[in-house]
ZAKE-252588 format. One record per residue (C-alpha): residue in one letter; residue number from 1; x, y, z. Coordinates in steps of 0.5 Angstrom, whole numbers, plus 500, padded with zeros to 3 digits. Layout:
> code;pos;east;north;up
> a;NUM;X;Y;Z;
...
//
This chain:
> code;pos;east;north;up
> m;1;305;807;822;
> t;2;299;810;822;
> r;3;293;806;826;
> w;4;284;807;824;
> r;5;279;806;828;
> r;6;273;802;825;
> p;7;268;806;823;
> a;8;261;806;824;
> w;9;257;803;818;
> w;10;252;809;819;
> s;11;258;814;820;
> v;12;260;812;813;
> l;13;253;812;810;
> l;14;253;819;811;
> t;15;259;821;809;
> v;16;258;820;803;
> a;17;253;821;802;
> a;18;254;829;803;
> a;19;261;828;798;
> v;20;256;826;793;
> l;21;251;830;795;
> f;22;257;838;794;
> v;23;260;834;788;
> r;24;253;833;784;
> l;25;252;840;786;
> g;26;260;844;785;
> v;27;259;840;777;
> w;28;251;842;777;
> q;29;253;849;778;
> l;30;259;849;773;
> d;31;254;846;767;
> r;32;249;853;769;
> a;33;257;857;768;
> d;34;258;854;761;
> y;35;250;854;760;
> k;36;250;861;761;
> e;37;258;863;758;
> t;38;254;860;751;
> l;39;247;865;752;
> v;40;253;871;753;
> r;41;256;869;746;
> r;42;250;868;742;
> y;43;248;875;744;
> a;44;255;878;742;
> a;45;254;873;735;
> a;46;246;877;735;
> a;47;247;883;736;
> t;48;251;884;730;
> a;49;248;880;726;
> p;50;242;882;720;
> p;51;236;883;723;
> v;52;230;880;720;
> p;53;223;881;719;
> f;54;220;881;726;
> d;55;214;878;725;
> r;56;217;872;722;
> i;57;218;870;729;
> a;58;214;876;734;
> a;59;210;872;737;
> a;60;213;865;738;
> p;61;221;867;739;
> p;62;227;862;738;
> a;63;228;859;746;
> e;64;235;862;749;
> a;65;237;866;742;
> f;66;235;873;742;
> p;67;233;876;734;
> r;68;236;883;732;
> v;69;229;884;729;
> v;70;226;890;725;
> v;71;220;893;726;
> h;72;215;898;722;
> g;73;210;901;727;
> h;74;208;907;730;
> w;75;210;910;738;
> l;76;204;910;743;
> g;77;209;915;746;
> d;78;204;919;752;
> r;79;204;912;755;
> v;80;211;912;757;
> y;81;214;907;763;
> l;82;221;908;767;
> l;83;224;902;770;
> d;84;228;907;777;
> n;85;232;898;778;
> p;86;235;897;771;
> r;87;241;893;773;
> h;88;247;898;770;
> d;89;244;904;774;
> a;90;250;906;777;
> h;91;249;914;779;
> g;92;241;914;779;
> g;93;237;915;772;
> v;94;232;911;769;
> e;95;231;906;763;
> v;96;226;907;759;
> y;97;220;904;754;
> a;98;214;906;750;
> p;99;209;901;746;
> l;100;210;901;738;
> a;101;203;900;735;
> l;102;204;895;729;
> p;103;200;896;723;
> d;104;194;892;723;
> d;105;196;887;730;
> s;106;192;890;736;
> r;107;198;887;741;
> l;108;203;892;742;
> l;109;211;891;742;
> l;110;214;895;748;
> v;111;220;898;746;
> d;112;226;900;752;
> l;113;229;906;749;
> g;114;235;906;754;
> f;115;237;909;760;
> l;116;238;916;762;
> p;117;242;917;768;
> g;118;240;920;774;
> a;119;233;923;769;
> g;120;226;922;772;
> r;121;220;925;771;
> a;122;222;931;770;
> k;123;228;931;766;
> l;124;226;926;760;
> p;125;227;928;753;
> p;126;221;929;748;
> l;127;218;924;748;
> p;128;218;919;742;
> a;129;212;921;737;
> g;130;209;919;731;
> e;131;211;912;725;
> a;132;218;910;726;
> s;133;222;904;723;
> l;134;225;901;730;
> h;135;232;896;730;
> g;136;235;893;736;
> l;137;235;885;740;
> y;138;229;881;741;
> l;139;229;880;748;
> p;140;225;878;755;
> p;141;224;883;760;
> p;142;227;885;765;
> g;143;226;880;771;
> v;144;220;880;775;
> g;145;221;880;783;
> l;146;216;880;790;
> e;147;213;887;789;
> l;148;210;888;795;
> g;149;203;892;795;
> g;150;201;889;788;
> d;151;201;893;781;
> a;152;205;900;782;
> l;153;201;901;776;
> a;154;195;901;776;
> g;155;194;906;782;
> q;156;198;912;778;
> t;157;194;917;774;
> q;158;201;921;771;
> w;159;205;919;766;
> p;160;210;918;765;
> k;161;209;912;771;
> t;162;214;909;775;
> t;163;215;902;777;
> i;164;220;898;780;
> y;165;219;892;776;
> l;166;218;890;768;
> d;167;212;887;769;
> l;168;208;886;761;
> d;169;202;882;765;
> q;170;202;890;767;
> v;171;203;894;763;
> a;172;198;890;758;
> g;173;193;892;764;
> d;174;196;898;764;
> l;175;195;899;757;
> g;176;188;895;755;
> r;177;191;891;749;
> p;178;196;884;748;
> l;179;203;885;748;
> y;180;209;881;745;
> p;181;212;876;750;
> r;182;219;879;749;
> v;183;221;887;749;
> l;184;225;891;742;
> a;185;232;893;746;
> l;186;234;898;741;
> d;187;241;900;737;
> a;188;246;904;740;
> d;189;245;911;737;
> p;190;250;917;738;
> a;191;244;922;736;
> v;192;240;920;743;
> a;193;240;922;749;
> y;194;240;914;752;
> q;195;244;911;753;
> r;196;243;903;750;
> v;197;248;898;753;
> h;198;244;892;753;
> a;199;248;888;756;
> f;200;245;880;759;
> d;201;243;882;765;
> f;202;248;877;768;
> s;203;250;882;774;
> s;204;247;877;780;
> m;205;249;870;778;
> p;206;254;871;772;
> p;207;258;865;770;
> s;208;264;867;775;
> r;209;259;866;780;
> h;210;258;859;778;
> r;211;265;857;778;
> a;212;266;861;784;
> y;213;260;857;788;
> a;214;262;850;783;
> f;215;269;852;788;
> q;216;266;851;794;
> w;217;262;845;793;
> f;218;267;841;791;
> s;219;272;845;797;
> l;220;266;842;803;
> a;221;267;835;800;
> v;222;274;835;802;
> a;223;272;837;808;
> v;224;268;832;809;
> l;225;272;826;807;
> a;226;278;830;811;
> i;227;274;830;818;
> f;228;272;824;816;
> l;229;279;821;817;
> v;230;280;824;822;
> l;231;276;821;826;
> h;232;277;816;825;
> r;233;285;816;827;
> k;234;288;812;832;
> r;235;291;816;838;
> r;236;298;813;839;
> p;237;297;812;845;
> r;238;303;817;850;
> r;239;309;814;851;
> t;240;311;813;859;
> d;241;318;814;863;
> n;242;318;809;868;
> r;243;325;810;870;
//
């Protein structure tokens, strides 16, 4: 029969607290996975939805939604930005952005033209010019990380300008005009050189990774309880032979 040692009160408290914490972290990770899967479904639905006029949602886009819009304007094609760390870049290349000026509007709309594998300044196709009618998804800009050295755009004098993070505030300051809070990711077009696969960016933390972290947290909770039981189980005394 298994015998148990009476545990100290502090060991019980620490074990319960740790187990509860790990379980709550696991549940939180599962919630994050469900949340991101909801965003992915919304994104997929938006990609095939009929476009709405841009001015309906331009300044205040619906939260956690990705409206497909149609917009008219003219290109500022001589002001192009190259993002050289796009997440879907497997062979080297740049994501190309150009501002679009809308009629009677001081704000500019930054347009994601698409990805060019293996491209740089010297290999850009002809840049857009003139009037344009565009369709695409109105998306949050790429995430901004820690850019050592500050604003990389301010010190560049030649166009196109290159950056490893696309900060809309920096771009607005560089252009000298305010920008809309999101970017327009153009619909795919086989007639252009750009690759336009604007999969919603969860490459660094997809839903599956959240579930893997949840499993780890739940495993830690089980491990804490198992360690507690092992440490407080009395060992049977060894039998000695007195013959």
